[in-house]
FIZAVO-331493 format. One line per 4 residues: number of its first residue (from 0); their letters; for each residue x negated, z negated, y negated of N, C-alpha, C, O, CB. Coordinates in steps of 0.2 Angstrom, whole numbers, plus 5000, padded with zeros to 4 digits. Atoms other than C-alpha are relative to their C-alpha. Glycine has a CB too. Example, Ala and Ser with C-alpha at 12.3 -4.5 7.8 and 13.67 -1.06 7.14 Angstrom:
BEGIN
0) as) 4996 5000 5006 4938 4961 5022 4996 5000 4994 4991 4997 4995 5005 4994 5000; 5004 5001 5006 4932 4964 5005 5004 4997 4995 5001 4996 4989 4998 5007 4998
! end
This chain:
BEGIN
0) xxxx) 5007 4999 5003 4878 5156 4971 4996 4994 5003 4990 4994 5005 5000 5000 4993; 5004 5006 4999 4873 5138 4974 5000 4999 5008 4995 4997 5011 5004 4994 4998; 5001 5000 4993 4877 5139 4993 4995 5005 5002 4991 5003 5007 5007 5002 5003; 5005 4996 4998 4866 5154 4994 4993 4997 4999 4989 4998 5003 5001 5007 4997
4) xxxx) 5006 5003 5001 4852 5145 4986 4998 4995 5004 4993 4994 5007 5000 4998 4992; 5001 5006 4995 4854 5130 4997 4998 5003 5007 4994 5000 5010 5006 4996 5000; 5002 4997 4994 4854 5141 5012 4993 5003 5000 4990 5002 5005 5005 5006 5001; 5007 4997 5000 4838 5150 5007 4995 4994 5000 4990 4995 5004 4999 5004 4993
8) xxxx) 5004 5006 4999 4830 5133 5004 5000 4997 5007 4994 4995 5009 5002 4995 4994; 5000 5003 4993 4835 5127 5021 4996 5004 5004 4993 5002 5008 5008 5000 5002; 5004 4996 4996 4828 5142 5029 4993 5000 4999 4989 5000 5003 5002 5008 4999; 5007 5001 5002 4812 5140 5019 4997 4994 5003 4992 4994 5006 4999 5001 4993
12) xxxx) 5002 5006 4997 4811 5122 5024 4999 5000 5007 4995 4997 5010 5005 4994 4997; 5000 5000 4993 4815 5125 5042 4994 5004 5002 4991 5002 5007 5006 5003 5003; 5006 4997 4999 4801 5137 5042 4994 4996 4999 4989 4996 5003 4999 5007 4996; 5006 5005 5001 4789 5124 5035 5000 4995 5005 4994 4993 5007 5001 4997 4993
16) xxxx) 5000 5005 4995 4794 5112 5048 4996 5002 5006 4993 4998 5009 5008 4998 5002; 5003 4998 4995 4788 5123 5061 4992 5001 4999 4988 5000 5004 5002 5007 5002; 5007 4999 5002 4771 5125 5052 4997 4993 4999 4991 4992 4998 4999 5004 4994; 5003 5006 5001 4769 5106 5051 4996 4997 5006 4996 5000 5012 5006 4995 4999
20) xxxx) 5004 5004 4995 4757 5095 5061 5005 4996 5004 5010 4994 5001 4993 4997 4998; 4996 5005 4997 4764 5083 5074 5002 4994 4996 5007 4991 4996 4998 4998 5007; 4999 5006 5004 4761 5069 5062 5005 5001 4995 5009 4997 4993 4994 4997 4997; 4996 4998 5005 4770 5078 5048 5007 5001 5003 5012 4999 4999 4998 5006 4997
24) xxxx) 4994 4999 4997 4784 5082 5060 5004 4994 5001 5010 4993 5000 5000 5004 5006; 4998 5007 4998 4786 5064 5065 5003 4997 4993 5008 4994 4993 4995 4995 5003; 4998 5002 5007 4786 5059 5046 5006 5003 4998 5011 5000 4995 4994 5001 4995; 4994 4996 5002 4799 5072 5042 5006 4998 5004 5011 4997 5001 4999 5008 5001
28) xxxx) 4994 5002 4995 4810 5067 5057 5002 4993 4998 5008 4991 4998 4998 5000 5007; 4999 5007 5002 4808 5048 5051 5004 5000 4994 5009 4997 4993 4994 4996 5000; 4996 5000 5006 4814 5053 5034 5007 5002 5000 5011 5000 4997 4996 5005 4995; 4994 4997 4999 4828 5063 5040 5005 4995 5003 5010 4994 5002 5000 5006 5004
32) xxxx) 4997 5005 4997 4833 5049 5051 5002 4994 4995 5008 4992 4996 4996 4997 5006; 4999 5005 5005 4832 5036 5037 5006 5002 4995 5011 4999 4994 4994 4998 4996; 4995 4998 5004 4843 5047 5026 5007 5001 5004 5012 4999 5001 4998 5008 4998; 4994 5000 4996 4856 5050 5040 5002 4993 5001 5008 4992 5001 4998 5003 5007
36) xxxx) 4998 5007 4999 4856 5031 5043 5003 4997 4994 5008 4994 4994 4994 4996 5002; 4997 5002 5006 4859 5028 5025 5007 5003 4999 5012 4999 4997 4996 5002 4994; 4994 4997 5001 4873 5040 5025 5005 4997 5005 5011 4996 5003 5000 5008 5002; 4995 5003 4995 4881 5033 5041 5002 4993 4998 5007 4991 4998 4996 4999 5007
40) xxxx) 4999 5007 5003 4879 5015 5033 5006 5001 4995 5010 4997 4994 4994 4997 4998; 4996 4999 5005 4888 5021 5018 5007 5002 5002 5012 4999 5000 4998 5006 4995; 4994 4998 4997 4902 5029 5028 5003 4994 5004 5009 4993 5003 4999 5006 5005; 4997 5006 4997 4904 5013 5038 5003 4995 4995 5008 4992 4996 4995 4997 5005
44) xxxx) 4998 5004 5005 4905 5003 5023 5007 5002 4997 5011 4998 4995 4995 4999 4994; 4994 4997 5003 4918 5015 5016 5006 4999 5004 5012 4997 5002 4999 5007 4998; 4995 5001 4995 4928 5014 5032 5002 4993 5000 5008 4991 5000 4997 5002 5007; 4999 5007 5000 4927 4995 5032 5005 4998 4994 5010 4995 4994 4994 4996 5000
48) xxxx) 4997 5002 5006 4933 4994 5014 5007 5003 5000 5012 5000 4998 4997 5003 4994; 4994 4997 4999 4947 5006 5018 5005 4997 5004 5011 4996 5003 5000 5008 5002; 4996 5004 4995 4953 4996 5033 5002 4994 4997 5008 4991 4998 4996 4999 5006; 4998 5006 5004 4953 4980 5022 5005 5001 4995 5010 4997 4995 4994 4997 4997
52) xxxx) 4995 4999 5005 4963 4988 5009 5006 5002 5003 5012 5000 5001 4998 5006 4995; 4994 4998 4996 4975 4995 5022 5003 4993 5002 5010 4992 5001 4999 5004 5006; 4997 5006 4998 4977 4977 5029 5003 4996 4994 5009 4993 4995 4995 4996 5003; 4997 5003 5005 4980 4970 5012 5007 5003 4998 5011 5000 4996 4995 5000 4994
56) xxxx) 4994 4997 5002 4993 4983 5008 5005 4999 5005 5011 4998 5003 4999 5008 4999; 4995 5002 4995 5002 4980 5024 5002 4993 4999 5008 4992 5000 4997 5001 5007; 4998 5007 5002 5002 4961 5020 5005 5000 4994 5010 4997 4994 4994 4996 4999; 4996 5000 5006 5009 4965 5003 5007 5003 5002 5012 5001 4999 4997 5004 4994
60) xxxx) 4994 4997 4998 5022 4977 5011 5005 4995 5004 5011 4995 5002 4999 5006 5004; 4996 5004 4996 5028 4964 5023 5003 4994 4996 5008 4992 4996 4995 4996 5006; 4998 5005 5005 5029 4951 5009 5006 5003 4996 5011 4999 4995 4995 4997 4995; 4995 4997 5004 5039 4963 4999 5007 5001 5004 5012 5000 5001 4998 5007 4997
64) xxxx) 4994 4999 4995 5051 4967 5014 5003 4993 5001 5010 4993 5000 4998 5003 5006; 4997 5007 5000 5054 4948 5016 5003 4998 4994 5009 4996 4994 4994 4995 5002; 4997 5002 5006 5057 4946 4998 5007 5004 4999 5012 5001 4996 4995 5001 4994; 4994 4995 5001 5069 4961 4998 5006 4997 5005 5012 4997 5003 4999 5007 5002
68) xxxx) 4994 5003 4996 5079 4953 5013 5003 4993 4997 5009 4992 4997 4997 4998 5007; 4997 5006 5003 5080 4936 5004 5004 5002 4994 5010 4999 4993 4994 4996 4997; 4996 4998 5006 5086 4945 4988 5007 5003 5002 5012 5002 4999 4997 5005 4996; 4994 4997 4997 5099 4955 4999 5005 4994 5002 5011 4994 5001 4999 5004 5005
72) xxxx) 4996 5006 4998 5105 4938 5006 5003 4997 4994 5009 4995 4994 4996 4995 5004; 4998 5003 5007 5106 4931 4988 5006 5004 4997 5011 5001 4995 4994 4999 4995; 4995 4996 5003 5116 4945 4982 5007 5000 5004 5012 4999 5001 4998 5008 5000; 4994 5001 4996 5128 4944 4997 5003 4993 4999 5010 4993 4998 4998 5001 5008
76) xxxx) 4998 5007 5001 5130 4925 4995 5004 5000 4993 5009 4997 4992 4995 4995 5000; 4997 5000 5007 5133 4928 4976 5006 5004 4999 5011 5002 4996 4995 5002 4995; 4994 4995 5000 5146 4942 4979 5005 4996 5003 5011 4996 5001 4998 5006 5004; 4995 5004 4997 5155 4930 4991 5003 4995 4995 5009 4993 4995 4998 4997 5007
80) xxxx) 4998 5005 5005 5155 4916 4978 5004 5003 4994 5009 5000 4992 4994 4996 4998; 4996 4997 5006 5161 4928 4964 5007 5002 5002 5011 5001 4999 4996 5006 4998; 4993 4998 4997 5175 4934 4975 5004 4994 5001 5010 4994 4999 4999 5004 5007; 4996 5007 5000 5180 4916 4979 5002 4998 4994 5008 4995 4993 4996 4995 5004
84) xxxx) 4999 5003 5007 5179 4911 4961 5006 5004 4997 5010 5002 4993 4994 5000 4996; 4995 4996 5003 5190 4926 4956 5007 4999 5003 5012 4998 5000 4998 5008 5001; 4994 5002 4997 5203 4922 4969 5003 4993 4997 5009 4993 4996 4999 5000 5008; 4998 5006 5002 5203 4904 4963 5003 5001 4993 5008 4997 4991 4995 4995 5000
88) xxxx) 4998 4999 5007 5205 4910 4945 5007 5003 5000 5011 5001 4996 4995 5004 4996; 4994 4997 5000 5219 4921 4949 5006 4995 5002 5011 4995 5000 5000 5006 5005; 4995 5005 4998 5228 4907 4958 5001 4995 4995 5007 4993 4994 4997 4996 5007; 4999 5004 5006 5225 4896 4943 5004 5003 4995 5009 5000 4992 4993 4997 4997
92) xxxx) 4996 4996 5005 5232 4909 4932 5007 5000 5002 5012 4999 4998 4997 5007 4999; 4993 5000 4997 5247 4911 4943 5004 4993 4999 5009 4993 4997 5000 5002 5007; 4997 5007 5000 5250 4892 4943 5001 4998 4992 5007 4996 4991 4995 4995 5003; 4999 5001 5007 5248 4891 4924 5006 5004 4997 5010 5001 4994 4993 5002 4996
96) xxxx) 4994 4996 5002 5260 4905 4921 5007 4997 5003 5012 4997 4999 4999 5008 5003; 4994 5003 4997 5273 4897 4933 5001 4993 4996 5007 4992 4995 4999 4998 5007; 4999 5007 5004 5270 4880 4923 5003 5002 4993 5008 4999 4991 4994 4997 4999; 4997 4998 5006 5274 4889 4907 5007 5003 5001 5011 5001 4996 4995 5006 4996
100) xxxx) 4993 4997 4999 5289 4898 4914 5005 4994 5001 5010 4994 4999 5000 5005 5006; 4996 5006 4998 5295 4881 4921 5002 4996 4993 5007 4994 4992 4997 4996 5005; 4999 5004 5006 5293 4873 4904 5005 5004 4995 5009 5001 4992 4993 4999 4996; 4996 4997 5005 5301 4887 4894 5007 5000 5003 5012 5000 4999 4998 5008 5000
104) xxx) 4993 5000 4997 5316 4887 4907 5003 4993 4998 5009 4993 4998 4999 5001 5007; 4997 5007 5001 5318 4868 4903 5002 4999 4992 5006 4995 4991 4996 4995 5001; 4998 5000 5007 5321 4871 4884 5007 5002 4999 5009 5002 4993 4995 5004 4996
! end
């Protein structure tokens, strides 16, 4: 319904454009140009904002990927340290067990 109404108005207005004087036609064209220029400016500002937001998101993503790599390295180093500590604990337990067995054997 709205599209039909807009279409009818457009036809009516286009018919009026033909009936205008050259001065009115220039004024009408200037107004249309100004409106189109505002629309283009708005679109360009929106594009610029979107591009800036994308650059910011890419920078945050790069930072997050670097942080993830650092954390993966930390986890790997911590796992290696935990494994080493576990082996040392097992060796200490074995030594303690042997010491107790040796003590018990001397009684």
